[in-house]
C-alpha atoms as one frame of an Amber mdcrd trajectory, in Angstrom:
protein
 118.061 132.746 161.566 119.119 134.463 158.382 118.844 133.379 154.789 119.074
 134.536 151.215 116.083 134.300 148.870 115.912 131.223 146.641 113.541 130.968
 143.693 110.348 132.857 142.824 107.382 132.645 145.146 105.671 129.274 144.752
 108.679 127.128 143.835 112.271 126.621 144.831 115.146 127.852 142.672 114.880
 124.855 140.349 111.084 124.950 140.213 110.916 121.317 141.417 109.149 121.695
 144.756 106.592 124.066 146.259 108.289 126.960 148.034 106.797 126.058 151.407
 108.324 122.552 151.182 111.760 124.043 150.428 111.412 126.483 153.310 110.320
 123.687 155.668 113.408 121.645 154.760 115.623 124.686 155.374 114.071 125.251
 158.783 114.356 121.529 159.630 118.075 121.573 158.831 118.634 124.604 161.033
 116.643 123.194 163.913 118.681 119.979 163.662 121.825 122.132 163.910 120.486
 123.868 167.031 119.370 127.134 165.416 117.230 127.693 167.428 117.730 124.947
 170.052 114.976 122.871 171.629 113.040 124.976 174.103 113.543 128.244 172.211
 111.158 130.083 169.910 111.340 130.247 166.140 111.377 133.735 164.613 107.910
 135.213 164.107 105.993 134.677 160.885 106.764 138.260 159.869 110.489 137.742
 160.462 110.480 134.515 158.450 108.665 136.259 155.590 111.305 139.006 155.554
 114.282 136.650 155.891 113.168 134.239 153.153 111.325 136.670 150.860 108.097
 134.650 150.908 104.430 135.246 151.677 102.786 134.610 155.022 100.851 131.733
 153.423 104.145 130.055 152.461 105.492 130.479 155.988 102.332 129.089 157.556
 102.344 126.045 155.288 106.019 125.443 156.144 105.248 125.658 159.846 102.384
 123.234 159.341 104.848 120.686 157.943 107.227 121.249 160.870 104.375 120.765
 163.325 103.304 117.555 161.579 106.920 116.354 161.803 106.820 116.879 165.572
 109.499 119.592 165.598 107.468 122.571 166.781 104.294 123.492 168.591 102.436
 126.699 167.820 100.912 128.523 170.784  98.502 131.357 170.220  99.961 134.541
 171.638 103.169 132.822 172.774 105.022 132.097 169.524 106.284 128.895 167.896
 108.293 126.684 170.240 110.917 124.167 169.075 110.174 120.871 170.874 112.458
 118.413 169.021 115.574 118.559 166.871 114.729 115.515 164.734 111.570 114.635
 162.842 109.439 111.725 163.812 109.661 109.001 161.169 106.045 108.999 160.042
 104.383 111.371 157.607 101.283 112.657 159.413  98.136 112.742 157.270  95.255
 114.564 158.917  91.727 113.385 158.237  89.208 116.158 158.599  88.038 117.294
 155.184  88.898 117.102 151.486  91.556 119.823 151.838  93.353 117.746 154.500
  93.293 114.752 152.166  94.647 116.795 149.272  97.590 118.120 151.329  99.220
 114.688 151.082  98.622 114.498 147.337 100.152 117.955 146.852 103.123 117.418
 149.193 104.178 113.870 148.286 105.599 113.897 144.765 104.438 111.245 142.301
 107.257 109.373 140.539 105.568 107.326 137.773 106.840 103.875 136.855 104.291
 102.991 134.190 100.921 103.752 132.620  98.329 101.895 130.557  94.675 101.791
 129.593  92.878  98.948 131.367  89.427  97.484 131.767  88.621  97.165 135.449
  88.635  93.393 135.963  86.923  91.414 138.709  90.001  91.246 140.954  90.593
  95.020 140.858  86.872  95.701 141.312  86.806  93.533 144.453  89.661  95.547
 145.936  87.600  98.722 145.544  84.258  97.082 146.426  82.656  98.155 143.145
  81.320  96.411 140.047  83.840  95.428 137.349  83.941  96.958 133.899  84.696
 100.289 132.318  87.897 101.581 130.749  90.341 103.485 132.922  93.676 105.181
 132.410  95.967 103.694 135.067  99.251 105.213 136.245 101.507 103.493 138.789
 104.443 104.787 140.792 105.691 105.890 144.188 105.041 108.998 146.265 107.468
 110.648 148.627 109.195 113.732 149.926 112.460 114.802 148.327 115.513 113.196
 149.935 113.459 110.674 151.942 112.452 107.022 151.350 109.161 106.575 149.468
 105.961 107.061 151.467 103.722 104.983 149.238 103.424 102.669 146.277 100.316
 103.753 144.427  98.023 102.925 141.505  95.692 105.656 140.237  92.774 104.944
 137.883  90.838 107.645 136.026  87.917 107.008 133.704  89.415 106.977 130.232
  87.015 109.483 128.669  87.812 112.183 131.255  91.491 111.442 131.945  94.119
 114.034 131.026  97.064 113.098 128.777  99.842 111.286 130.636 102.164 114.304
 130.559  99.453 116.486 132.141  98.734 113.758 134.676 102.377 113.794 135.785
 102.520 117.595 135.800  99.467 117.638 138.078 101.261 115.252 140.474  98.343
 112.841 140.103  95.922 115.437 141.518  93.459 115.303 138.647  90.083 115.940
 140.276  90.403 119.726 140.003  91.497 119.356 136.347  88.514 117.095 135.593
  86.144 119.628 137.169  87.632 122.535 135.223  88.383 120.932 131.858  85.607
 118.330 131.664  82.948 120.069 133.749  82.622 117.079 136.090  83.208 118.016
 139.746  83.951 115.500 142.488  81.046 115.347 144.920  82.242 112.631 147.294
  85.396 110.731 148.234  85.126 107.383 150.044  88.267 106.091 151.756  89.068
 102.671 153.207  92.080 102.162 155.498  93.390  98.708 156.383  96.481  97.195
 157.997  98.680  94.481 156.531 102.221  93.519 155.625 104.435  94.486 152.681
 104.873  91.909 149.950 108.308  91.356 148.433 107.355  93.421 145.378 106.005
  96.278 147.478 108.988  96.229 149.820 111.443  96.356 146.909 109.704  99.401
 145.419 109.539 101.152 148.793 113.077 100.357 149.980 111.646  98.487 152.962
 111.672  95.006 154.452 109.266  92.316 153.162 106.702  91.464 155.804 107.024
  94.847 157.519 103.816  96.459 158.736 101.876  98.471 156.182  98.845 100.722
 155.860  96.734 100.477 152.729  94.386 103.220 151.587  91.850 102.845 148.825
  89.811 105.815 147.622  86.809 106.125 145.342  85.977 109.508 143.787  82.354
 110.077 142.718  80.588 112.718 140.640  77.287 114.335 141.640  75.353 111.465
 140.019  77.189 108.813 142.024  79.340 107.636 139.117  82.969 106.662 139.704
  85.417 109.284 138.397  88.690 107.904 139.743  90.187 105.301 142.064  93.441
 105.073 143.976  95.142 102.193 145.784  98.193 103.025 147.927 100.299 101.032
 150.363 102.486 102.781 152.962 105.268 101.377 155.159 103.746 101.537 158.634
 106.654 103.344 160.285 106.622 106.122 157.655 102.960 107.066 157.668 100.300
 107.868 160.264  96.748 109.159 160.131  95.580 111.838 162.547  92.012 112.885
 163.270  90.352 115.286 165.673  86.741 114.588 166.636  84.644 117.452 168.006
  81.700 116.777 170.280  78.600 118.736 169.362  77.283 121.016 172.041  74.096
 119.823 173.669  71.074 122.030 173.019
């Protein structure tokens, strides 16, 4: 594999996507074209760094995306083996820690469709299993990877008094908890997540370019500060065939 450098480290040439996402798409295209073919090894991390003028961190994050897409398997001491020429349909979201959760938020771009200040009414409060009341800044939109159908239709709520301006919200890709910790001095201490199965409504299907009644996964998250107060909420629905959750459970050694 050979390549010419694109944009500066961290973004692509247009500054629209993280550099590791751009590199992953480049590698996906080449694997699909048989370079290298299934059963052969990818170039080493060092070779990829040299060929694409990127850091080892960027290469490793790109390879992580390829592994999640089911294209490669990384074997310690044996290199990175190509195992498929086409991605599996679903975006794989690992569940292990907060960093795993934030990978999805960072990778899947938020495309806003509207924003408003709302009081959390009884119906919305029931969805999140919390008490109604309180003013929130709400932003709605879709999330997805460039060039692919949307992965989610999402509503994000942030307490009004600690929410960033809408333009900052969009610039942060909806990932506001770090901003709130830094700018408002209110760190997130806990994230609760609920996952449920269902079917897409006509409205949801239209926004997601999917079929009404198709299987769906819904995720609802509650973000709490150290005092147990709600900082933010999110409600997302994913077409079932485009999104999966993965988790590894380790058994503690017996004493």
